[in-house]
The first five atom37 places (N, CA, C, CB, O) and aatype in JSON, in Angstrom:
{
  "aatype": [12, 15, 13, 10, 3, 11, 10, 0, 9, 10, 10, 9, 16, 19, 7, 0, 10, 2, 17, 7, 15, 9, 7, 10, 13, 7, 13, 3, 13, 19, 15, 17, 10, 10, 7, 7, 15, 3, 15, 9, 10, 16, 11, 9, 19, 13, 16, 10, 19, 7, 9, 0, 7, 9, 17, 0, 9, 15, 10, 10, 13, 1, 14, 12, 1, 3, 6, 19, 15, 3, 0, 10, 3, 1],
  "atom_mask": [
    [1, 1, 1, 1, 1],
    [1, 1, 1, 1, 1],
    [1, 1, 1, 1, 1],
    [1, 1, 1, 1, 1],
    [1, 1, 1, 1, 1],
    [1, 1, 1, 1, 1],
    [1, 1, 1, 1, 1],
    [1, 1, 1, 1, 1],
    [1, 1, 1, 1, 1],
    [1, 1, 1, 1, 1],
    [1, 1, 1, 1, 1],
    [1, 1, 1, 1, 1],
    [1, 1, 1, 1, 1],
    [1, 1, 1, 1, 1],
    [1, 1, 1, 0, 1],
    [1, 1, 1, 1, 1],
    [1, 1, 1, 1, 1],
    [1, 1, 1, 1, 1],
    [1, 1, 1, 1, 1],
    [1, 1, 1, 0, 1],
    [1, 1, 1, 1, 1],
    [1, 1, 1, 1, 1],
    [1, 1, 1, 0, 1],
    [1, 1, 1, 1, 1],
    [1, 1, 1, 1, 1],
    [1, 1, 1, 0, 1],
    [1, 1, 1, 1, 1],
    [1, 1, 1, 1, 1],
    [1, 1, 1, 1, 1],
    [1, 1, 1, 1, 1],
    [1, 1, 1, 1, 1],
    [1, 1, 1, 1, 1],
    [1, 1, 1, 1, 1],
    [1, 1, 1, 1, 1],
    [1, 1, 1, 0, 1],
    [1, 1, 1, 0, 1],
    [1, 1, 1, 1, 1],
    [1, 1, 1, 1, 1],
    [1, 1, 1, 1, 1],
    [1, 1, 1, 1, 1],
    [1, 1, 1, 1, 1],
    [1, 1, 1, 1, 1],
    [1, 1, 1, 1, 1],
    [1, 1, 1, 1, 1],
    [1, 1, 1, 1, 1],
    [1, 1, 1, 1, 1],
    [1, 1, 1, 1, 1],
    [1, 1, 1, 1, 1],
    [1, 1, 1, 1, 1],
    [1, 1, 1, 0, 1],
    [1, 1, 1, 1, 1],
    [1, 1, 1, 1, 1],
    [1, 1, 1, 0, 1],
    [1, 1, 1, 1, 1],
    [1, 1, 1, 1, 1],
    [1, 1, 1, 1, 1],
    [1, 1, 1, 1, 1],
    [1, 1, 1, 1, 1],
    [1, 1, 1, 1, 1],
    [1, 1, 1, 1, 1],
    [1, 1, 1, 1, 1],
    [1, 1, 1, 1, 1],
    [1, 1, 1, 1, 1],
    [1, 1, 1, 1, 1],
    [1, 1, 1, 1, 1],
    [1, 1, 1, 1, 1],
    [1, 1, 1, 1, 1],
    [1, 1, 1, 1, 1],
    [1, 1, 1, 1, 1],
    [1, 1, 1, 1, 1],
    [1, 1, 1, 1, 1],
    [1, 1, 1, 1, 1],
    [1, 1, 1, 1, 1],
    [1, 1, 1, 1, 1]
  ],
  "atom_positions": [
    [[105.14, 101.88, 99.65], [104.23, 101.0, 99.25], [104.04, 100.32, 100.57], [104.66, 100.13, 98.06], [104.98, 99.79, 101.16]],
    [[102.68, 100.34, 101.06], [102.39, 99.45, 101.81], [101.94, 98.17, 102.1], [102.06, 99.78, 102.11], [101.36, 97.49, 101.25]],
    [[102.2, 97.74, 103.4], [102.01, 96.35, 103.25], [100.7, 95.51, 102.51], [102.08, 95.98, 104.52], [100.79, 94.51, 101.8]],
    [[99.55, 96.2, 102.89], [98.64, 96.11, 101.99], [98.59, 96.04, 100.75], [98.13, 96.73, 102.12], [97.81, 95.24, 100.23]],
    [[99.33, 96.79, 100.05], [99.7, 97.36, 98.56], [100.38, 95.67, 98.13], [101.15, 99.09, 98.53], [99.98, 94.96, 97.2]],
    [[101.29, 95.41, 98.94], [102.12, 94.37, 98.63], [101.67, 93.2, 98.62], [103.04, 94.32, 99.3], [102.02, 92.36, 97.79]],
    [[100.78, 93.0, 99.6], [99.89, 91.71, 100.11], [99.02, 91.39, 98.69], [98.7, 92.14, 101.65], [99.14, 90.33, 98.09]],
    [[98.02, 92.63, 98.21], [97.13, 92.74, 96.95], [98.08, 92.38, 95.96], [96.44, 94.21, 96.63], [97.67, 91.42, 95.31]],
    [[99.2, 92.79, 95.61], [99.78, 92.71, 94.56], [100.28, 91.15, 94.42], [100.78, 93.76, 94.53], [100.25, 90.52, 93.36]],
    [[100.71, 90.65, 95.63], [100.92, 88.95, 95.77], [99.63, 88.1, 95.1], [101.01, 88.47, 97.6], [99.74, 87.22, 94.25]],
    [[98.46, 88.57, 95.67], [97.21, 87.9, 95.62], [96.95, 87.86, 94.07], [96.05, 88.67, 96.5], [96.71, 86.87, 93.38]],
    [[97.06, 89.1, 93.73], [97.09, 89.54, 92.28], [97.9, 88.26, 91.21], [98.02, 91.16, 92.26], [97.43, 87.65, 90.25]],
    [[99.07, 88.2, 91.74], [99.86, 87.41, 91.0], [99.35, 85.8, 90.74], [101.16, 87.48, 91.7], [99.16, 85.12, 89.74]],
    [[99.23, 85.58, 92.23], [98.64, 83.94, 92.47], [97.51, 83.9, 91.45], [97.94, 83.53, 94.24], [97.52, 83.11, 90.51]],
    [[96.35, 84.93, 91.72], [95.15, 85.03, 90.4], [95.53, 84.59, 89.19], [0.0, 0.0, 0.0], [95.23, 83.53, 88.64]],
    [[96.27, 85.56, 88.76], [96.9, 85.65, 87.44], [97.42, 84.49, 86.9], [97.89, 86.52, 87.44], [97.01, 84.0, 85.84]],
    [[98.53, 83.92, 87.76], [99.15, 82.48, 87.25], [98.11, 81.48, 87.43], [100.5, 81.96, 88.1], [98.35, 80.57, 86.63]],
    [[97.1, 81.24, 88.08], [96.23, 80.4, 88.26], [95.34, 80.44, 86.78], [95.51, 80.74, 89.62], [95.08, 79.44, 86.12]],
    [[95.04, 81.54, 86.53], [94.0, 81.91, 85.23], [95.06, 81.44, 84.1], [93.43, 83.86, 85.05], [94.6, 80.66, 83.26]],
    [[96.11, 81.74, 83.99], [97.28, 81.57, 82.97], [96.9, 79.91, 82.86], [0.0, 0.0, 0.0], [96.39, 79.43, 81.85]],
    [[97.23, 79.1, 84.12], [97.25, 77.78, 83.89], [96.02, 76.75, 83.43], [97.71, 77.43, 84.97], [95.93, 75.61, 82.97]],
    [[95.12, 77.84, 83.81], [93.64, 77.55, 83.41], [93.53, 77.69, 82.02], [92.58, 78.48, 84.09], [93.05, 76.75, 81.4]],
    [[93.89, 78.72, 81.4], [93.7, 78.96, 79.69], [94.59, 78.25, 78.99], [0.0, 0.0, 0.0], [94.3, 77.99, 77.82]],
    [[95.98, 77.76, 79.61], [97.22, 77.21, 78.91], [96.59, 75.51, 79.21], [99.07, 77.77, 79.78], [96.12, 75.03, 78.18]],
    [[96.54, 74.97, 79.91], [96.39, 73.82, 80.32], [95.1, 73.27, 81.0], [97.31, 73.72, 81.0], [95.04, 72.12, 81.43]],
    [[94.16, 74.09, 81.05], [92.99, 73.65, 81.5], [92.99, 73.08, 83.1], [0.0, 0.0, 0.0], [92.1, 72.33, 83.5]],
    [[94.1, 73.53, 83.94], [94.31, 73.04, 85.25], [94.43, 74.24, 86.35], [95.6, 72.16, 85.22], [95.31, 75.1, 86.44]],
    [[93.27, 74.05, 87.16], [93.14, 74.85, 88.45], [94.1, 74.5, 89.27], [91.92, 74.71, 89.16], [94.03, 73.46, 89.92]],
    [[95.29, 75.48, 89.36], [96.4, 75.02, 90.46], [95.82, 75.18, 92.06], [97.87, 76.1, 90.28], [95.98, 74.41, 93.01]],
    [[95.11, 76.39, 91.99], [94.54, 76.58, 93.33], [93.44, 75.47, 94.07], [93.87, 77.88, 93.2], [93.44, 74.98, 95.2]],
    [[92.53, 75.33, 92.93], [91.47, 74.18, 93.75], [92.36, 72.97, 93.81], [89.85, 73.71, 92.84], [92.23, 72.25, 94.79]],
    [[93.11, 72.7, 93.04], [94.07, 71.38, 93.1], [94.91, 71.34, 94.25], [95.05, 71.27, 91.89], [95.16, 70.28, 94.82]],
    [[95.29, 72.26, 94.57], [96.17, 72.57, 95.83], [95.51, 72.47, 97.22], [96.71, 73.99, 95.74], [95.97, 71.85, 98.18]],
    [[94.26, 73.23, 97.18], [93.31, 73.39, 98.41], [92.29, 72.28, 98.32], [92.53, 74.86, 98.45], [91.32, 72.54, 99.03]],
    [[92.19, 71.31, 97.78], [91.19, 70.43, 98.06], [90.02, 70.39, 97.18], [0.0, 0.0, 0.0], [89.06, 69.72, 97.55]],
    [[89.97, 71.09, 95.93], [88.88, 71.2, 94.94], [88.24, 72.44, 95.07], [0.0, 0.0, 0.0], [88.41, 73.28, 95.96]],
    [[87.46, 72.48, 94.07], [86.59, 73.97, 94.09], [85.46, 74.3, 94.61], [86.24, 74.38, 93.01], [84.75, 75.25, 94.28]],
    [[85.21, 73.23, 95.76], [83.94, 73.43, 96.38], [84.58, 73.49, 98.01], [82.69, 72.07, 95.97], [83.86, 73.84, 98.94]],
    [[85.93, 73.12, 98.19], [86.54, 73.33, 99.31], [86.82, 75.03, 99.85], [87.79, 72.54, 99.08], [87.24, 76.03, 99.26]],
    [[86.32, 74.74, 101.29], [86.23, 76.22, 101.78], [87.63, 77.16, 101.81], [85.65, 76.16, 103.3], [87.62, 78.36, 102.08]],
    [[88.64, 76.52, 101.54], [89.69, 77.24, 101.45], [90.11, 77.91, 100.19], [90.56, 76.53, 101.84], [90.73, 78.95, 99.95]],
    [[89.46, 76.8, 99.3], [89.87, 77.37, 97.78], [88.8, 78.84, 97.45], [89.5, 75.87, 96.4], [88.98, 79.84, 96.77]],
    [[87.83, 78.43, 98.18], [86.68, 79.91, 98.26], [87.23, 81.15, 98.81], [85.31, 79.69, 99.31], [87.05, 82.29, 98.39]],
    [[87.94, 80.75, 99.84], [88.72, 81.9, 100.55], [89.6, 82.36, 99.96], [89.28, 81.67, 101.64], [89.78, 83.57, 100.06]],
    [[90.34, 81.66, 99.25], [91.63, 82.2, 98.44], [91.13, 83.16, 97.21], [92.57, 80.82, 97.77], [91.5, 84.31, 96.98]],
    [[89.98, 82.2, 96.33], [89.78, 83.02, 95.27], [88.77, 84.66, 95.77], [88.96, 81.92, 94.11], [88.65, 85.65, 95.06]],
    [[88.25, 84.49, 97.04], [87.57, 86.0, 97.42], [88.68, 86.85, 97.75], [86.49, 86.02, 98.78], [88.65, 88.03, 97.41]],
    [[89.76, 86.31, 98.43], [90.8, 86.94, 98.83], [91.65, 87.71, 97.63], [91.55, 85.96, 99.55], [92.02, 88.88, 97.62]],
    [[91.8, 86.83, 96.76], [92.25, 87.7, 95.18], [91.07, 88.66, 94.51], [92.6, 86.42, 93.8], [91.52, 89.59, 93.84]],
    [[90.04, 88.6, 94.57], [89.19, 89.28, 94.05], [89.02, 90.52, 95.17], [0.0, 0.0, 0.0], [88.52, 91.58, 94.8]],
    [[89.34, 90.39, 96.19], [89.29, 91.69, 97.45], [90.45, 92.68, 97.08], [89.63, 91.04, 99.27], [90.4, 93.91, 97.06]],
    [[91.82, 91.64, 96.72], [92.88, 92.17, 96.15], [92.63, 93.17, 94.74], [93.72, 90.98, 95.9], [93.03, 94.31, 94.5]],
    [[91.94, 92.41, 94.1], [91.86, 93.07, 92.66], [91.34, 94.57, 92.87], [0.0, 0.0, 0.0], [91.79, 95.6, 92.37]],
    [[90.34, 94.41, 93.69], [89.24, 95.53, 93.89], [90.38, 96.57, 94.35], [87.81, 95.17, 95.17], [90.48, 97.65, 93.76]],
    [[91.32, 96.18, 95.51], [91.93, 97.01, 96.25], [93.03, 97.54, 95.3], [92.38, 96.39, 97.52], [93.39, 98.71, 95.39]],
    [[93.46, 96.85, 94.56], [94.86, 97.54, 93.25], [93.98, 98.46, 92.66], [95.67, 96.27, 91.73], [94.48, 99.58, 92.64]],
    [[92.81, 98.41, 92.14], [92.3, 99.85, 91.5], [92.81, 100.79, 92.14], [90.84, 100.16, 91.5], [93.32, 101.6, 91.36]],
    [[92.94, 101.1, 93.32], [93.36, 102.16, 93.92], [94.49, 102.33, 93.84], [93.09, 102.27, 94.95], [94.8, 103.43, 94.3]],
    [[95.44, 101.64, 93.42], [97.06, 101.6, 93.21], [97.1, 102.79, 91.6], [97.76, 99.42, 92.84], [97.94, 103.68, 91.5]],
    [[96.01, 102.51, 90.51], [96.37, 103.27, 89.64], [96.09, 104.48, 89.65], [96.11, 102.91, 88.77], [96.65, 105.12, 88.76]],
    [[95.1, 105.32, 90.67], [95.15, 106.42, 90.88], [95.6, 107.28, 92.26], [94.14, 106.56, 90.53], [95.25, 108.34, 92.78]],
    [[96.58, 106.25, 92.58], [97.52, 107.3, 93.81], [98.71, 107.85, 92.85], [98.4, 106.23, 95.47], [99.13, 107.3, 91.83]],
    [[99.12, 109.0, 93.41], [100.33, 109.74, 92.98], [101.72, 108.87, 93.0], [100.47, 111.0, 93.92], [102.02, 108.38, 94.09]],
    [[102.4, 108.68, 92.13], [103.68, 107.75, 92.34], [104.68, 108.94, 93.21], [104.48, 107.1, 90.56], [104.85, 110.14, 93.0]],
    [[105.14, 108.18, 94.1], [106.0, 108.56, 94.92], [107.69, 108.37, 94.76], [105.51, 107.99, 95.97], [108.03, 107.29, 94.27]],
    [[108.49, 109.07, 95.02], [110.01, 108.62, 94.71], [110.61, 107.85, 96.21], [111.09, 110.22, 94.26], [110.93, 108.5, 97.21]],
    [[110.65, 106.57, 96.12], [110.79, 106.02, 97.51], [112.13, 106.36, 98.1], [110.61, 104.5, 97.54], [112.24, 106.3, 99.33]],
    [[113.43, 106.81, 97.16], [114.24, 107.0, 97.6], [114.36, 108.67, 98.39], [114.97, 106.56, 96.65], [115.09, 109.0, 99.32]],
    [[113.63, 109.25, 97.84], [113.51, 110.79, 98.42], [112.79, 110.52, 99.56], [112.73, 111.97, 97.47], [113.3, 111.08, 100.53]],
    [[111.63, 109.79, 99.88], [110.93, 109.24, 101.0], [111.62, 109.05, 102.19], [110.42, 108.1, 100.69], [111.34, 109.51, 103.29]],
    [[112.71, 108.19, 101.82], [113.47, 107.61, 102.75], [114.56, 108.77, 103.33], [114.13, 106.31, 102.09], [114.94, 108.95, 104.48]],
    [[114.85, 109.38, 102.3], [115.63, 110.53, 102.76], [114.89, 111.53, 103.67], [116.13, 111.26, 101.57], [115.6, 111.99, 104.57]],
    [[113.9, 111.87, 103.64], [113.0, 112.82, 104.24], [112.56, 112.15, 105.76], [111.64, 113.08, 103.17], [112.0, 112.9, 106.57]],
    [[112.79, 110.96, 106.05], [112.79, 110.5, 107.17], [113.7, 110.93, 108.09], [112.83, 109.41, 107.06], [113.7, 110.46, 109.23]]
  ]
}
C-alpha cells in the first residue's frame, strides 16, 4: 500500500468521523476546529477529503497483494 493510499484512508476516516458527529450530534468538528465553515482551512480539508474519496475508488479495483510475499521477493 503506497503512501498516497494510506493518506487517502486517513482523510476518509476523518471525513467519516466528522459526518458521524454531524449525524449523531449536529456538530461539525472540522469546521469547529478550523474556524468555521467559511474558513479557507475548512474548505481545503473538505476538498482533500473529497479527493481522497475519489482516490479510494481505485482501491476497489486493484488486485490484492500479499504483503508478506512482496517483502520476501525484495
